[in-house]
DRENFIVO-81094 format. One line per field, with one value per residue (C-alpha): x, y, z; residue number from 1; residue in one letter. Coordinates in nm, 4 decimals. Layout:
# residues N
px <- X,...
py <- Y,...
pz <- Z,...
nr <- NUM,...
rest <- A,...
# end
This chain:
# residues 183
px <- 11.4945,11.3501,11.2546,11.5506,11.7853,11.6054,11.6385,12.0042,12.0402,11.8428,12.0820,12.3620,12.2232,12.1214,12.4886,12.6027,12.3343,12.4756,12.8308,12.6728,12.3710,12.4326,12.5835,12.3065,12.0641,12.2374,12.2244,11.8682,11.7937,12.0257,11.8576,11.5147,11.5952,11.8966,12.0767,12.4000,12.3877,12.0280,12.0722,12.3452,12.1211,11.8024,12.0260,12.1217,11.7915,11.6827,11.9128,11.8230,11.4328,11.5243,11.7133,11.4485,11.2010,11.4214,11.2267,10.9053,11.0492,10.9205,11.0908,10.8321,11.0555,11.1213,11.4703,11.5889,11.7189,11.3869,11.2480,11.5262,11.4543,11.0731,11.1448,11.3650,11.0696,10.8428,11.1046,11.1427,10.7545,10.7699,11.0472,10.8953,10.6155,10.7680,10.9947,10.7621,10.8835,11.2381,11.4377,11.7890,11.9567,12.1675,12.5376,12.7665,12.8210,13.1870,13.1952,13.0487,13.2976,13.6123,13.7300,13.6926,14.0574,14.0147,13.8307,13.6541,13.5193,13.4323,13.2108,13.0624,12.9751,12.7932,12.6085,12.4674,12.3932,12.2106,12.0389,11.9090,11.7953,11.5964,11.4681,11.3105,11.0861,10.8941,10.8034,10.5093,10.6216,10.5914,10.8151,11.0800,11.0947,11.1292,11.4051,11.5790,11.5417,11.6281,11.9306,12.0649,12.0603,12.1061,11.7814,11.6295,11.2806,11.1855,11.3572,11.1906,10.8331,10.8843,10.9891,10.6983,10.4564,10.3653,10.3813,10.6778,10.4893,10.3655,10.7549,10.8406,10.5620,10.6769,11.0230,10.9501,10.7197,10.9618,11.2799,11.0392,10.9549,11.3236,11.4084,11.1399,11.2245,11.6305,11.5537,11.3648,11.6423,11.8963,11.7075,11.6659,12.0520,12.1531,11.9216,12.0923,11.8532,11.9261,11.9696
py <- 12.4280,12.5006,12.2603,12.3167,12.2277,11.9409,11.8293,11.8989,11.7170,11.4148,11.4124,11.3720,11.1120,10.9334,10.9759,10.7891,10.5270,10.4727,10.3729,10.1244,9.9727,9.9923,9.6381,9.4813,9.6487,9.5013,9.1649,9.2033,9.2522,9.0053,8.7078,8.8210,8.8604,8.6656,8.9341,9.0994,9.3974,9.4572,9.4520,9.6932,9.9450,9.8762,9.9637,10.2707,10.3833,10.3317,10.5825,10.8165,10.8099,10.8371,11.1606,11.2864,11.2274,11.3071,11.6323,11.4420,11.1951,11.2211,11.0699,10.8529,10.6313,10.4123,10.4007,10.5474,10.1922,10.0526,10.3226,10.2399,9.8836,9.9430,10.1437,9.8324,9.5952,9.8194,9.8433,9.4601,9.4054,9.6309,9.4622,9.1252,9.2121,9.3823,9.0682,8.7930,8.4543,8.6040,8.5445,8.4784,8.1902,8.3139,8.2556,8.2576,8.5676,8.6864,8.7948,8.4922,8.2411,8.4557,8.3040,7.9593,7.7688,7.6037,7.5940,7.2902,7.4382,7.7492,7.5457,7.3576,7.6839,7.7976,7.4763,7.5375,7.8739,7.8219,7.5197,7.7384,8.0056,7.7594,7.5999,7.9283,7.9501,7.6901,7.9354,8.1794,8.5348,8.6785,8.3750,8.4381,8.8264,8.7377,8.4853,8.7574,9.0333,8.8400,8.6043,8.7511,9.1136,9.0747,9.2895,9.2247,9.0966,9.4477,9.5787,9.3320,9.3731,9.7679,9.6955,9.4479,9.6522,9.3290,9.2550,9.1047,8.8002,8.7527,8.8022,8.5197,8.3005,8.3631,8.2903,7.9865,7.8372,7.9610,7.7722,7.4541,7.4791,7.5219,7.2032,6.9960,7.0889,7.0696,6.7218,6.5751,6.6909,6.5431,6.2114,6.1913,6.2478,6.0103,5.7332,5.4678,5.2219,4.8706,4.6666
pz <- 14.1120,13.7427,13.5167,13.2909,13.6201,13.6899,13.3215,13.3470,13.6714,13.5233,13.1877,13.4224,13.5988,13.2745,13.1400,13.4543,13.4240,13.0635,13.1851,13.4500,13.2573,12.8631,12.8979,13.0902,12.8458,12.5573,12.7443,12.8159,12.4283,12.2986,12.5110,12.4258,12.0462,11.9784,11.7699,11.8733,11.6234,11.6760,12.0698,12.0365,11.8199,12.0477,12.3794,12.2218,12.1192,12.4814,12.6033,12.3293,12.4264,12.7602,12.6851,12.4784,12.7736,13.0952,13.1519,13.1768,13.4512,13.7715,14.0717,14.2363,14.4136,14.1283,14.0372,13.6841,13.6144,13.6312,13.4175,13.1438,13.1465,13.1032,12.7783,12.6755,12.7726,12.5488,12.2453,12.2636,12.2435,11.9119,11.7822,11.8488,11.6501,11.3807,11.3481,11.4379,11.3516,11.2536,11.6081,11.5015,11.6252,11.9362,11.9238,12.2428,12.3483,12.3472,12.6981,12.8238,12.6752,12.7105,13.0368,12.8742,12.8772,12.5320,12.2095,12.3340,12.6517,12.4243,12.1970,12.4990,12.6468,12.3282,12.3037,12.6509,12.6216,12.2769,12.4596,12.7451,12.4899,12.3077,12.5994,12.7043,12.4006,12.5814,12.8587,12.8482,12.7248,13.1033,13.2216,12.9672,13.1005,13.4326,13.3377,13.1259,13.3764,13.7054,13.5619,13.2613,13.3376,13.7107,13.8482,14.1560,14.2555,14.3210,13.9994,13.7830,13.9464,13.8892,13.5238,13.4471,13.6477,13.8627,14.2390,14.3933,14.4534,14.1060,13.9603,14.2116,14.0958,13.7402,13.8054,13.9985,13.7194,13.4686,13.6344,13.6638,13.3004,13.2258,13.4388,13.2372,12.9134,12.9575,13.1504,12.8549,12.6214,12.8368,12.8695,12.4863,12.4404,12.7258,12.5846,12.3468,12.1981,12.2278,11.9095
nr <- 1,2,3,4,5,6,7,8,9,10,11,12,13,14,15,16,17,18,19,20,21,22,23,24,25,26,27,28,29,30,31,32,33,34,35,36,37,38,39,40,41,42,43,44,45,46,47,48,49,50,51,52,53,54,55,56,57,58,59,60,61,62,63,64,65,66,67,68,69,70,71,72,73,74,75,76,77,78,79,80,81,82,83,84,85,86,87,88,89,90,91,92,93,94,95,96,97,98,99,100,101,102,103,104,105,106,107,108,109,110,111,112,113,114,115,116,117,118,119,120,121,122,123,124,125,126,127,128,129,130,131,132,133,134,135,136,137,138,139,140,141,142,143,144,145,146,147,148,149,150,151,152,153,154,155,156,157,158,159,160,161,162,163,164,165,166,167,168,169,170,171,172,173,174,175,176,177,178,179,180,181,182,183
rest <- M,S,G,S,D,Q,A,K,Q,G,A,G,A,L,A,D,L,F,E,T,E,Y,E,R,I,V,R,Y,F,Y,V,R,I,G,D,G,G,A,A,E,E,L,A,S,E,V,F,L,R,A,L,E,R,I,D,S,F,E,W,R,G,I,P,M,Q,A,W,L,F,R,I,A,H,N,M,T,V,D,Y,L,R,K,H,A,G,R,R,A,A,P,L,A,A,A,E,Q,V,A,S,A,D,S,P,E,E,T,A,L,M,A,M,E,R,R,E,L,L,D,A,M,E,A,L,T,P,A,Q,R,E,V,I,S,L,R,F,F,T,G,L,S,C,A,E,T,A,Q,V,M,K,R,S,N,G,A,V,R,E,L,Q,S,S,G,L,K,G,L,R,R,V,L,G,A,R,Q,E,R,A,V,H,V,P,E,G
# end
């Protein structure tokens, strides 16, 4: 098969991946940067960059999906460097709260999501990355390891320590919220 045939085949696979992975990549960016509009723009840019580089993609047993998330990871690092200290306060994602039965439930879900994203700021960047990839985008441990260029064991350790950190931060916040001073 010629190089141009492989590139055409790769472009077709990329189009299929756009259909299945675009929303997950948008969610990944949203969780990491907190700006829905920027998340959509960056997700589109991931696919443009992938299309530009499709002829250089070499199959090494790593799914194209992991390659896309690696591009997204690199773009996130660049974005956060450029916009240091300007992370937008995340609002509830419409798709996450659409199933709520009442405005009160919608507001509660938005508050819980905001609290979780704020608590993630207490984690290390690597822990945040693992939590984002595993729980917000649904990647497996092996896929997360490929994206982050780490071993499965390292990803599991980061996930474990990240979840412990979240429990600690959220538990402390809950204790402060429940504590009623005497007097």
